[in-house]
MMTF fields as JSON, N, C-alpha, C and O atoms, coordinates in Angstrom:
{
  "mmtfVersion": "1.0.0",
  "mmtfProducer": "UNKNOWN",
  "numBonds": 495,
  "numAtoms": 496,
  "numGroups": 124,
  "numChains": 1,
  "numModels": 1,
  "chainsPerModel": [1],
  "groupsPerChain": [124],
  "chainIdList": ["A"],
  "bondAtomList": [4, 2, 8, 6, 12, 10, 16, 14, 20, 18, 24, 22, 28, 26, 32, 30, 36, 34, 40, 38, 44, 42, 48, 46, 52, 50, 56, 54, 60, 58, 64, 62, 68, 66, 72, 70, 76, 74, 80, 78, 84, 82, 88, 86, 92, 90, 96, 94, 100, 98, 104, 102, 108, 106, 112, 110, 116, 114, 120, 118, 124, 122, 128, 126, 132, 130, 136, 134, 140, 138, 144, 142, 148, 146, 152, 150, 156, 154, 160, 158, 164, 162, 168, 166, 172, 170, 176, 174, 180, 178, 184, 182, 188, 186, 192, 190, 196, 194, 200, 198, 204, 202, 208, 206, 212, 210, 216, 214, 220, 218, 224, 222, 228, 226, 232, 230, 236, 234, 240, 238, 244, 242, 248, 246, 252, 250, 256, 254, 260, 258, 264, 262, 268, 266, 272, 270, 276, 274, 280, 278, 284, 282, 288, 286, 292, 290, 296, 294, 300, 298, 304, 302, 308, 306, 312, 310, 316, 314, 320, 318, 324, 322, 328, 326, 332, 330, 336, 334, 340, 338, 344, 342, 348, 346, 352, 350, 356, 354, 360, 358, 364, 362, 368, 366, 372, 370, 376, 374, 380, 378, 384, 382, 388, 386, 392, 390, 396, 394, 400, 398, 404, 402, 408, 406, 412, 410, 416, 414, 420, 418, 424, 422, 428, 426, 432, 430, 436, 434, 440, 438, 444, 442, 448, 446, 452, 450, 456, 454, 460, 458, 464, 462, 468, 466, 472, 470, 476, 474, 480, 478, 484, 482, 488, 486, 492, 490],
  "bondOrderList": [1, 1, 1, 1, 1, 1, 1, 1, 1, 1, 1, 1, 1, 1, 1, 1, 1, 1, 1, 1, 1, 1, 1, 1, 1, 1, 1, 1, 1, 1, 1, 1, 1, 1, 1, 1, 1, 1, 1, 1, 1, 1, 1, 1, 1, 1, 1, 1, 1, 1, 1, 1, 1, 1, 1, 1, 1, 1, 1, 1, 1, 1, 1, 1, 1, 1, 1, 1, 1, 1, 1, 1, 1, 1, 1, 1, 1, 1, 1, 1, 1, 1, 1, 1, 1, 1, 1, 1, 1, 1, 1, 1, 1, 1, 1, 1, 1, 1, 1, 1, 1, 1, 1, 1, 1, 1, 1, 1, 1, 1, 1, 1, 1, 1, 1, 1, 1, 1, 1, 1, 1, 1, 1],
  "groupList": [{"groupName": "GLN", "atomNameList": ["N", "CA", "C", "O"], "elementList": ["N", "C", "C", "O"], "formalChargeList": [0, 0, 0, 0], "bondAtomList": [1, 0, 2, 1, 3, 2], "bondOrderList": [1, 1, 2], "singleLetterCode": "Q", "chemCompType": "L-PEPTIDE LINKING"}, {"groupName": "VAL", "atomNameList": ["N", "CA", "C", "O"], "elementList": ["N", "C", "C", "O"], "formalChargeList": [0, 0, 0, 0], "bondAtomList": [1, 0, 2, 1, 3, 2], "bondOrderList": [1, 1, 2], "singleLetterCode": "V", "chemCompType": "L-PEPTIDE LINKING"}, {"groupName": "HIS", "atomNameList": ["N", "CA", "C", "O"], "elementList": ["N", "C", "C", "O"], "formalChargeList": [0, 0, 0, 0], "bondAtomList": [1, 0, 2, 1, 3, 2], "bondOrderList": [1, 1, 2], "singleLetterCode": "H", "chemCompType": "L-PEPTIDE LINKING"}, {"groupName": "LEU", "atomNameList": ["N", "CA", "C", "O"], "elementList": ["N", "C", "C", "O"], "formalChargeList": [0, 0, 0, 0], "bondAtomList": [1, 0, 2, 1, 3, 2], "bondOrderList": [1, 1, 2], "singleLetterCode": "L", "chemCompType": "L-PEPTIDE LINKING"}, {"groupName": "GLU", "atomNameList": ["N", "CA", "C", "O"], "elementList": ["N", "C", "C", "O"], "formalChargeList": [0, 0, 0, 0], "bondAtomList": [1, 0, 2, 1, 3, 2], "bondOrderList": [1, 1, 2], "singleLetterCode": "E", "chemCompType": "L-PEPTIDE LINKING"}, {"groupName": "SER", "atomNameList": ["N", "CA", "C", "O"], "elementList": ["N", "C", "C", "O"], "formalChargeList": [0, 0, 0, 0], "bondAtomList": [1, 0, 2, 1, 3, 2], "bondOrderList": [1, 1, 2], "singleLetterCode": "S", "chemCompType": "L-PEPTIDE LINKING"}, {"groupName": "GLY", "atomNameList": ["N", "CA", "C", "O"], "elementList": ["N", "C", "C", "O"], "formalChargeList": [0, 0, 0, 0], "bondAtomList": [1, 0, 2, 1, 3, 2], "bondOrderList": [1, 1, 2], "singleLetterCode": "G", "chemCompType": "PEPTIDE LINKING"}, {"groupName": "ALA", "atomNameList": ["N", "CA", "C", "O"], "elementList": ["N", "C", "C", "O"], "formalChargeList": [0, 0, 0, 0], "bondAtomList": [1, 0, 2, 1, 3, 2], "bondOrderList": [1, 1, 2], "singleLetterCode": "A", "chemCompType": "L-PEPTIDE LINKING"}, {"groupName": "ASP", "atomNameList": ["N", "CA", "C", "O"], "elementList": ["N", "C", "C", "O"], "formalChargeList": [0, 0, 0, 0], "bondAtomList": [1, 0, 2, 1, 3, 2], "bondOrderList": [1, 1, 2], "singleLetterCode": "D", "chemCompType": "L-PEPTIDE LINKING"}, {"groupName": "ARG", "atomNameList": ["N", "CA", "C", "O"], "elementList": ["N", "C", "C", "O"], "formalChargeList": [0, 0, 0, 0], "bondAtomList": [1, 0, 2, 1, 3, 2], "bondOrderList": [1, 1, 2], "singleLetterCode": "R", "chemCompType": "L-PEPTIDE LINKING"}, {"groupName": "CYS", "atomNameList": ["N", "CA", "C", "O"], "elementList": ["N", "C", "C", "O"], "formalChargeList": [0, 0, 0, 0], "bondAtomList": [1, 0, 2, 1, 3, 2], "bondOrderList": [1, 1, 2], "singleLetterCode": "C", "chemCompType": "L-PEPTIDE LINKING"}, {"groupName": "ILE", "atomNameList": ["N", "CA", "C", "O"], "elementList": ["N", "C", "C", "O"], "formalChargeList": [0, 0, 0, 0], "bondAtomList": [1, 0, 2, 1, 3, 2], "bondOrderList": [1, 1, 2], "singleLetterCode": "I", "chemCompType": "L-PEPTIDE LINKING"}, {"groupName": "TRP", "atomNameList": ["N", "CA", "C", "O"], "elementList": ["N", "C", "C", "O"], "formalChargeList": [0, 0, 0, 0], "bondAtomList": [1, 0, 2, 1, 3, 2], "bondOrderList": [1, 1, 2], "singleLetterCode": "W", "chemCompType": "L-PEPTIDE LINKING"}, {"groupName": "PHE", "atomNameList": ["N", "CA", "C", "O"], "elementList": ["N", "C", "C", "O"], "formalChargeList": [0, 0, 0, 0], "bondAtomList": [1, 0, 2, 1, 3, 2], "bondOrderList": [1, 1, 2], "singleLetterCode": "F", "chemCompType": "L-PEPTIDE LINKING"}, {"groupName": "PRO", "atomNameList": ["N", "CA", "C", "O"], "elementList": ["N", "C", "C", "O"], "formalChargeList": [0, 0, 0, 0], "bondAtomList": [1, 0, 2, 1, 3, 2], "bondOrderList": [1, 1, 2], "singleLetterCode": "P", "chemCompType": "L-PEPTIDE LINKING"}, {"groupName": "ASN", "atomNameList": ["N", "CA", "C", "O"], "elementList": ["N", "C", "C", "O"], "formalChargeList": [0, 0, 0, 0], "bondAtomList": [1, 0, 2, 1, 3, 2], "bondOrderList": [1, 1, 2], "singleLetterCode": "N", "chemCompType": "L-PEPTIDE LINKING"}, {"groupName": "THR", "atomNameList": ["N", "CA", "C", "O"], "elementList": ["N", "C", "C", "O"], "formalChargeList": [0, 0, 0, 0], "bondAtomList": [1, 0, 2, 1, 3, 2], "bondOrderList": [1, 1, 2], "singleLetterCode": "T", "chemCompType": "L-PEPTIDE LINKING"}, {"groupName": "TYR", "atomNameList": ["N", "CA", "C", "O"], "elementList": ["N", "C", "C", "O"], "formalChargeList": [0, 0, 0, 0], "bondAtomList": [1, 0, 2, 1, 3, 2], "bondOrderList": [1, 1, 2], "singleLetterCode": "Y", "chemCompType": "L-PEPTIDE LINKING"}, {"groupName": "LYS", "atomNameList": ["N", "CA", "C", "O"], "elementList": ["N", "C", "C", "O"], "formalChargeList": [0, 0, 0, 0], "bondAtomList": [1, 0, 2, 1, 3, 2], "bondOrderList": [1, 1, 2], "singleLetterCode": "K", "chemCompType": "L-PEPTIDE LINKING"}, {"groupName": "MET", "atomNameList": ["N", "CA", "C", "O"], "elementList": ["N", "C", "C", "O"], "formalChargeList": [0, 0, 0, 0], "bondAtomList": [1, 0, 2, 1, 3, 2], "bondOrderList": [1, 1, 2], "singleLetterCode": "M", "chemCompType": "L-PEPTIDE LINKING"}],
  "groupTypeList": [0, 1, 2, 3, 1, 4, 5, 6, 6, 6, 3, 1, 0, 7, 6, 8, 5, 3, 9, 3, 5, 10, 7, 7, 5, 6, 9, 5, 6, 5, 11, 0, 7, 11, 6, 12, 13, 9, 14, 7, 14, 6, 0, 4, 9, 4, 13, 1, 7, 7, 1, 5, 12, 15, 16, 6, 11, 16, 17, 17, 16, 8, 5, 1, 9, 6, 9, 13, 16, 11, 5, 9, 8, 15, 7, 18, 15, 16, 1, 3, 3, 0, 19, 15, 5, 3, 18, 14, 4, 8, 16, 7, 1, 17, 17, 10, 7, 16, 19, 4, 17, 3, 17, 5, 1, 17, 8, 0, 5, 5, 17, 15, 17, 12, 6, 0, 6, 16, 0, 1, 16, 1, 5, 7],
  "groupIdList": [1, 2, 3, 4, 5, 6, 7, 8, 9, 10, 11, 12, 13, 14, 15, 16, 17, 18, 19, 20, 21, 22, 23, 24, 25, 26, 27, 28, 29, 30, 31, 32, 33, 34, 35, 36, 37, 38, 39, 40, 41, 42, 43, 44, 45, 46, 47, 48, 49, 50, 51, 52, 53, 54, 55, 56, 57, 58, 59, 60, 61, 62, 63, 64, 65, 66, 67, 68, 69, 70, 71, 72, 73, 74, 75, 76, 77, 78, 79, 80, 81, 82, 83, 84, 85, 86, 87, 88, 89, 90, 91, 92, 93, 94, 95, 96, 97, 98, 99, 100, 101, 102, 103, 104, 105, 106, 107, 108, 109, 110, 111, 112, 113, 114, 115, 116, 117, 118, 119, 120, 121, 122, 123, 124],
  "secStructList": [7, 3, 3, 3, 3, 3, 3, 7, 7, 3, 3, 3, 3, 6, 6, 7, 7, 3, 3, 3, 3, 3, 3, 3, 3, 3, 1, 7, 6, 6, 7, 7, 3, 3, 3, 3, 3, 3, 3, 3, 6, 6, 3, 3, 3, 3, 3, 3, 3, 3, 3, 3, 6, 6, 6, 7, 7, 3, 3, 3, 7, 6, 6, 6, 5, 6, 6, 3, 3, 3, 3, 3, 3, 4, 4, 4, 6, 3, 3, 3, 3, 3, 3, 7, 1, 7, 7, 4, 4, 4, 7, 3, 3, 3, 3, 3, 3, 3, 3, 1, 1, 7, 7, 7, 6, 6, 7, 4, 4, 4, 7, 7, 3, 3, 7, 7, 7, 3, 3, 3, 3, 3, 3, 7],
  "xCoordList": [107.53, 106.405, 105.868, 105.827, 105.461, 104.96, 103.44, 102.809, 102.867, 101.426, 101.085, 101.674, 100.14, 99.761, 98.305, 97.444, 98.039, 96.678, 96.434, 97.123, 95.439, 95.045, 93.89, 93.077, 93.832, 92.73, 92.564, 93.422, 91.457, 91.227, 90.228, 89.878, 89.756, 88.772, 87.432, 87.196, 86.557, 85.245, 84.455, 84.864, 83.318, 82.419, 82.522, 82.268, 82.893, 83.038, 82.428, 82.099, 82.285, 81.792, 82.949, 84.068, 82.663, 83.675, 84.276, 83.565, 85.589, 86.307, 86.823, 87.665, 86.335, 86.777, 88.117, 88.689, 88.593, 89.886, 89.765, 88.872, 90.667, 90.83, 92.316, 93.127, 92.66, 94.028, 94.035, 93.473, 94.665, 94.787, 96.093, 97.105, 96.053, 97.228, 97.48, 96.544, 98.731, 99.151, 100.201, 101.303, 99.861, 100.759, 101.324, 100.576, 102.632, 103.321, 103.814, 104.317, 103.668, 104.162, 104.784, 104.681, 105.429, 106.121, 107.55, 108.167, 108.07, 109.442, 109.489, 109.488, 109.528, 109.439, 110.78, 110.817, 111.862, 113.164, 113.645, 114.516, 113.103, 113.553, 112.754, 112.941, 111.885, 111.035, 111.876, 112.689, 111.676, 112.333, 111.408, 111.856, 110.127, 109.154, 107.772, 107.517, 106.895, 105.484, 104.667, 104.892, 103.729, 102.896, 101.423, 101.009, 100.638, 99.189, 98.633, 99.07, 97.667, 97.024, 95.517, 95.015, 94.809, 93.359, 92.89, 93.51, 91.812, 91.27, 90.772, 90.286, 90.895, 90.449, 89.965, 90.395, 89.062, 88.588, 89.742, 90.621, 89.723, 90.746, 92.055, 92.982, 92.156, 93.369, 93.018, 92.006, 93.852, 93.644, 93.845, 93.01, 94.968, 95.248, 96.044, 97.077, 95.549, 96.17, 97.109, 96.744, 98.299, 99.239, 98.722, 98.228, 98.831, 98.405, 99.607, 99.842, 100.361, 101.502, 102.413, 101.985, 103.663, 104.624, 105.695, 105.901, 106.369, 107.472, 108.6, 108.374, 109.809, 110.988, 111.223, 111.217, 111.43, 111.534, 112.773, 112.714, 113.88, 115.139, 115.341, 115.842, 114.965, 115.249, 114.08, 114.285, 112.861, 111.699, 111.253, 110.326, 111.881, 111.467, 110.057, 109.729, 109.24, 107.837, 107.519, 108.2, 106.477, 106.032, 104.514, 103.846, 103.97, 102.533, 102.069, 102.788, 100.869, 100.241, 99.684, 99.372, 99.558, 99.21, 97.866, 97.698, 96.926, 95.584, 95.489, 94.505, 96.486, 96.447, 97.541, 97.545, 98.456, 99.565, 99.04, 98.202, 99.536, 99.079, 97.923, 97.641, 97.241, 96.128, 96.466, 96.056, 97.207, 97.579, 99.032, 99.864, 99.324, 100.687, 100.964, 100.23, 102.02, 102.413, 103.632, 104.527, 103.658, 104.779, 104.97, 104.067, 106.154, 106.416, 107.072, 107.787, 106.816, 107.435, 108.149, 107.525, 109.446, 110.203, 110.156, 110.105, 110.173, 110.155, 108.864, 108.859, 107.778, 106.478, 106.091, 105.036, 106.944, 106.624, 105.25, 104.432, 105.029, 103.727, 103.875, 104.806, 102.957, 102.876, 101.51, 100.492, 101.497, 100.262, 100.011, 100.945, 98.757, 98.351, 97.322, 96.159, 97.764, 96.876, 96.195, 96.865, 94.874, 94.105, 93.252, 92.323, 93.567, 92.827, 92.074, 92.367, 91.101, 90.315, 89.806, 89.956, 89.216, 88.769, 87.674, 86.832, 87.708, 86.756, 85.997, 86.504, 84.79, 84.06, 84.847, 84.712, 85.659, 86.446, 87.55, 88.179, 87.794, 88.735, 88.123, 88.833, 86.823, 86.149, 86.737, 86.786, 87.177, 87.798, 88.185, 88.154, 88.547, 89.222, 90.711, 91.273, 91.341, 92.757, 93.563, 93.284, 94.563, 95.425, 96.843, 97.351, 97.475, 98.903, 99.667, 99.145, 100.896, 101.717, 103.179, 103.597, 103.945, 105.37, 106.208, 105.839, 107.338, 108.283, 109.532, 110.197, 109.845, 111.001, 112.302, 113.319, 112.268, 113.428, 113.075, 111.918, 114.074, 113.84, 113.634, 114.593, 112.38, 111.999, 111.145, 111.178, 110.394, 109.575, 108.456, 107.699, 108.35, 107.303, 105.934, 104.918, 105.888, 104.628, 103.961, 102.785, 104.684, 104.22, 103.767, 104.548, 102.52, 102.001, 102.756, 102.811, 103.336, 104.077, 105.379, 106.004, 105.799, 107.009, 106.814, 107.789, 105.579, 105.267, 104.993, 104.436, 105.391, 105.358, 104.178, 103.614, 103.806, 102.752, 101.712, 102.035, 100.465, 99.342, 98.419, 98.223, 97.855, 96.834, 95.476, 95.341, 94.466, 93.112, 92.332, 91.271, 92.833, 92.208, 91.305, 90.793, 91.117, 90.194, 89.364, 89.897, 88.068, 87.137, 87.099, 86.951, 87.233, 87.067, 85.911, 85.93, 84.913, 83.761, 83.579, 83.471, 83.546, 83.417, 82.138, 81.997, 81.219, 79.954, 80.028, 80.749, 79.267, 79.25, 78.424, 78.301],
  "yCoordList": [84.713, 85.395, 84.607, 83.377, 85.327, 84.725, 84.726, 85.726, 83.598, 83.468, 83.308, 82.478, 84.099, 84.112, 83.728, 84.171, 82.898, 82.479, 82.677, 82.093, 83.512, 83.729, 82.806, 82.444, 82.436, 81.627, 81.882, 82.492, 81.411, 81.492, 82.531, 82.582, 83.363, 84.359, 83.729, 82.551, 84.541, 84.048, 85.063, 86.215, 84.627, 85.456, 85.042, 83.889, 85.984, 85.717, 86.863, 87.913, 86.639, 87.673, 88.428, 87.922, 89.631, 90.422, 89.633, 88.989, 89.695, 88.967, 87.615, 87.024, 87.119, 85.83, 85.961, 87.046, 84.83, 84.773, 84.136, 83.325, 84.507, 83.887, 83.773, 84.537, 82.826, 82.684, 82.699, 81.811, 83.699, 83.817, 83.194, 83.242, 82.618, 81.999, 82.584, 82.847, 82.781, 83.247, 82.28, 82.201, 81.553, 80.572, 81.099, 81.52, 81.076, 81.563, 80.399, 79.409, 80.521, 79.514, 80.202, 81.419, 79.413, 79.977, 80.331, 79.689, 81.353, 81.786, 82.711, 83.935, 82.101, 82.839, 83.019, 83.509, 82.639, 82.706, 84.11, 84.291, 85.1, 86.47, 87.242, 88.452, 86.595, 87.279, 87.877, 87.188, 89.157, 89.847, 90.017, 89.993, 90.188, 90.357, 90.028, 90.113, 89.657, 89.471, 90.325, 90.319, 91.05, 91.93, 91.633, 91.003, 92.099, 92.03, 93.44, 94.319, 93.646, 94.937, 94.755, 93.66, 95.827, 95.83, 97.196, 98.199, 97.27, 98.574, 99.304, 98.687, 100.618, 101.448, 102.782, 103.213, 103.443, 104.755, 105.715, 105.884, 106.333, 107.288, 106.697, 107.438, 105.384, 104.713, 103.604, 102.92, 103.434, 102.33, 101.007, 100.106, 100.909, 99.743, 100.167, 100.828, 99.779, 100.108, 98.99, 97.815, 99.353, 98.379, 97.779, 98.501, 96.466, 95.77, 95.173, 95.472, 94.334, 93.658, 93.145, 92.954, 92.922, 92.373, 91.615, 91.83, 90.733, 89.978, 89.91, 89.658, 90.136, 89.96, 88.479, 87.687, 88.109, 86.689, 86.039, 84.905, 86.743, 86.169, 86.255, 85.31, 87.358, 87.583, 87.266, 87.004, 87.284, 87.071, 88.297, 88.204, 89.436, 90.666, 91.025, 90.957, 91.403, 91.684, 93.161, 93.88, 93.595, 94.981, 94.989, 94.148, 95.943, 96.029, 97.472, 98.377, 97.675, 98.963, 99.048, 98.023, 100.255, 100.432, 99.807, 99.305, 99.833, 99.372, 97.867, 97.392, 97.11, 95.662, 95.146, 93.967, 95.996, 95.581, 95.019, 95.636, 93.851, 93.186, 92.25, 91.412, 92.364, 91.485, 90.527, 89.366, 91.014, 90.211, 89.776, 90.497, 88.599, 88.094, 87.536, 86.676, 88.023, 87.525, 86.627, 86.918, 85.549, 84.62, 84.015, 84.042, 83.473, 82.859, 81.504, 81.256, 80.637, 79.326, 79.281, 79.039, 79.511, 79.594, 78.287, 78.304, 77.16, 75.876, 75.653, 74.996, 76.199, 76.036, 77.222, 77.212, 78.25, 79.477, 80.013, 80.375, 80.049, 80.417, 81.447, 81.382, 82.389, 83.373, 83.267, 83.137, 83.323, 83.27, 84.602, 85.29, 84.952, 86.112, 85.646, 85.425, 85.499, 85.123, 86.374, 87.299, 86.415, 87.582, 87.225, 86.424, 87.814, 87.603, 88.871, 89.961, 88.702, 89.838, 90.707, 91.928, 90.078, 90.799, 91.801, 91.566, 92.915, 93.998, 94.213, 93.881, 94.762, 95.042, 95.898, 95.727, 96.806, 97.651, 96.9, 97.452, 95.642, 94.81, 94.223, 93.64, 94.37, 93.828, 94.41, 95.628, 93.54, 93.969, 92.74, 91.613, 92.98, 91.97, 92.109, 93.194, 91.042, 91.058, 90.487, 89.395, 91.238, 90.858, 90.625, 91.39, 89.586, 89.43, 89.82, 89.739, 90.239, 90.706, 90.407, 90.374, 90.193, 89.905, 91.054, 91.726, 91.261, 92.307, 91.657, 90.87, 91.984, 91.396, 92.045, 91.369, 93.349, 94.095, 94.804, 95.155, 95.014, 95.511, 97.023, 97.792, 97.432, 98.815, 98.934, 98.051, 100.0, 100.199, 99.165, 99.019, 98.452, 97.453, 98.083, 97.412, 99.353, 100.04, 100.57, 100.932, 100.621, 101.245, 100.176, 99.3, 100.244, 99.244, 99.216, 98.178, 100.344, 100.394, 99.607, 99.38, 99.188, 98.391, 96.945, 96.226, 96.518, 95.119, 94.856, 95.695, 93.688, 93.352, 92.473, 92.642, 91.544, 90.593, 90.577, 90.706, 90.419, 90.477, 89.287, 88.809, 88.816, 87.794, 88.392, 89.606, 87.537, 87.976, 88.408, 89.018, 88.105, 88.538, 87.489, 86.603, 87.603, 86.752, 87.631, 88.505, 87.396, 88.258, 87.917, 86.756, 88.943, 88.83, 89.728, 90.928, 89.156, 89.911, 89.668, 88.525, 90.742, 90.663, 91.378, 92.579, 90.653, 91.227, 91.616, 91.004, 92.647, 93.119, 92.204, 92.453],
  "zCoordList": [92.182, 92.747, 93.939, 93.918, 94.968, 96.19, 96.172, 95.831, 96.543, 96.664, 98.141, 98.833, 98.617, 100.021, 100.178, 99.417, 101.175, 101.479, 102.96, 103.797, 103.284, 104.67, 105.029, 104.179, 106.286, 106.781, 108.273, 108.91, 108.82, 110.253, 110.689, 111.868, 109.779, 110.148, 110.47, 110.201, 111.054, 111.406, 112.184, 112.327, 112.687, 113.477, 114.939, 115.284, 115.79, 117.214, 118.002, 117.451, 119.296, 120.189, 120.829, 120.916, 121.269, 121.958, 123.113, 123.884, 123.214, 124.238, 123.798, 124.474, 122.684, 122.166, 121.444, 121.342, 120.952, 120.281, 118.916, 118.67, 118.036, 116.738, 116.441, 116.966, 115.606, 115.141, 113.622, 112.98, 113.062, 111.627, 111.168, 111.868, 109.996, 109.414, 108.036, 107.281, 107.718, 106.402, 105.885, 106.427, 104.849, 104.265, 102.957, 102.075, 102.834, 101.647, 100.811, 101.341, 99.518, 98.592, 97.391, 97.233, 96.552, 95.411, 95.77, 96.62, 95.12, 95.344, 96.553, 96.423, 97.725, 98.974, 99.681, 100.81, 99.048, 99.698, 100.001, 100.852, 99.329, 99.508, 100.543, 100.675, 101.267, 102.244, 103.359, 103.976, 103.61, 104.708, 105.903, 107.049, 105.637, 106.701, 106.17, 104.969, 107.066, 106.74, 107.693, 108.904, 107.139, 107.932, 107.756, 106.783, 108.715, 108.661, 108.612, 109.355, 107.731, 107.555, 107.528, 107.271, 107.794, 107.7, 107.244, 107.596, 106.47, 106.108, 107.335, 108.283, 107.315, 108.418, 107.874, 106.805, 108.616, 108.153, 107.907, 108.752, 106.746, 106.398, 105.933, 105.608, 105.891, 105.459, 104.484, 104.641, 103.49, 102.57, 103.296, 103.223, 103.996, 104.818, 106.038, 105.929, 107.194, 108.462, 108.889, 108.85, 109.289, 109.816, 111.114, 111.98, 111.252, 112.458, 113.187, 114.358, 112.491, 113.103, 112.01, 110.872, 112.353, 111.412, 112.169, 113.364, 111.468, 112.04, 111.029, 109.846, 111.501, 110.667, 110.438, 111.381, 109.19, 108.857, 109.452, 109.927, 109.43, 109.875, 111.383, 111.993, 111.983, 113.4, 114.317, 115.502, 113.799, 114.632, 115.405, 116.21, 115.189, 115.851, 115.408, 114.223, 116.359, 116.09, 116.262, 116.992, 115.578, 115.587, 115.677, 115.076, 116.43, 116.613, 116.589, 117.013, 116.093, 116.267, 117.686, 118.293, 118.212, 119.611, 119.975, 121.087, 119.064, 119.382, 119.598, 120.165, 119.16, 119.329, 120.243, 120.597, 120.624, 121.472, 122.788, 123.446, 123.166, 124.37, 124.149, 125.005, 123.021, 122.689, 121.544, 121.557, 120.566, 119.409, 119.534, 120.085, 119.021, 118.983, 117.598, 117.11, 116.967, 115.662, 115.826, 116.619, 115.08, 115.124, 113.74, 112.903, 113.516, 112.221, 112.391, 113.362, 111.434, 111.346, 110.005, 108.972, 110.021, 108.782, 107.985, 106.755, 108.695, 108.015, 107.242, 106.201, 107.753, 107.104, 106.238, 105.604, 106.207, 105.474, 105.868, 105.022, 107.162, 107.689, 108.798, 109.602, 108.832, 109.901, 110.55, 109.869, 111.872, 112.633, 113.312, 113.725, 113.421, 114.197, 115.209, 114.875, 116.449, 117.532, 118.051, 118.512, 117.983, 118.373, 119.58, 119.479, 120.707, 121.937, 122.316, 121.823, 123.2, 123.698, 122.556, 122.577, 121.581, 120.396, 120.73, 121.596, 120.025, 120.189, 118.89, 117.818, 118.967, 117.722, 116.738, 115.526, 117.236, 116.351, 115.619, 114.717, 115.998, 115.265, 114.001, 113.181, 113.839, 112.671, 111.392, 111.215, 110.515, 109.267, 108.462, 108.957, 107.221, 106.433, 106.709, 106.554, 107.107, 107.435, 106.287, 105.791, 105.875, 104.771, 105.267, 106.086, 104.781, 105.024, 103.771, 102.659, 103.961, 102.86, 103.153, 104.31, 102.102, 102.242, 101.708, 100.745, 102.355, 101.993, 101.416, 102.089, 100.182, 99.526, 99.972, 100.125, 100.181, 100.645, 101.937, 102.167, 102.778, 104.121, 104.111, 104.044, 104.18, 104.342, 105.598, 106.454, 105.714, 106.905, 106.955, 105.995, 108.063, 108.203, 108.379, 108.195, 108.729, 108.986, 107.728, 107.758, 106.641, 105.407, 104.422, 104.05, 104.003, 103.082, 101.755, 101.095, 101.364, 100.115, 100.176, 99.14, 101.357, 101.506, 101.078, 100.863, 100.955, 100.706, 99.237, 98.529, 98.8, 97.381, 96.985, 95.904, 97.844, 97.528, 98.629, 99.81, 98.232, 99.151, 98.954, 97.837, 100.064, 99.989, 99.709, 99.559, 99.638, 99.332, 100.563, 100.435, 101.742, 102.966, 103.589, 102.905, 104.892, 105.62, 106.544, 107.228, 106.559, 107.279, 108.76, 109.142, 109.584, 111.029, 111.426, 111.154, 112.064, 112.527, 114.015, 114.458, 114.777, 116.225, 116.626, 116.398, 117.212, 117.65, 119.117, 119.906, 119.466, 120.842, 121.728, 122.927]
}
């Protein structure tokens, strides 16, 4: 079983930056991808970004493309989400999740393990 811990959230002003970290521990050898999600109106969890563990290919939702950058460090079993030019609408609890088998990175049901989340608050 994989245990995930998110960190790096906080309170910032619009236009500022934050860097979120997702550290995986336990039996993490089967990880195919790690994604970031956040709650959104009308959705249980909205896809934000993901990275393929083996290839490093990245995926983004349109609303964060060009502002957020996801990266992974396989040696450290860690994924980072660099968030620049933050907007108030980015305010949410951000969750990281791991995918044991390769399915759609955009679908929350593809992921097997979830962290507890880290709060990001962006004031205008």
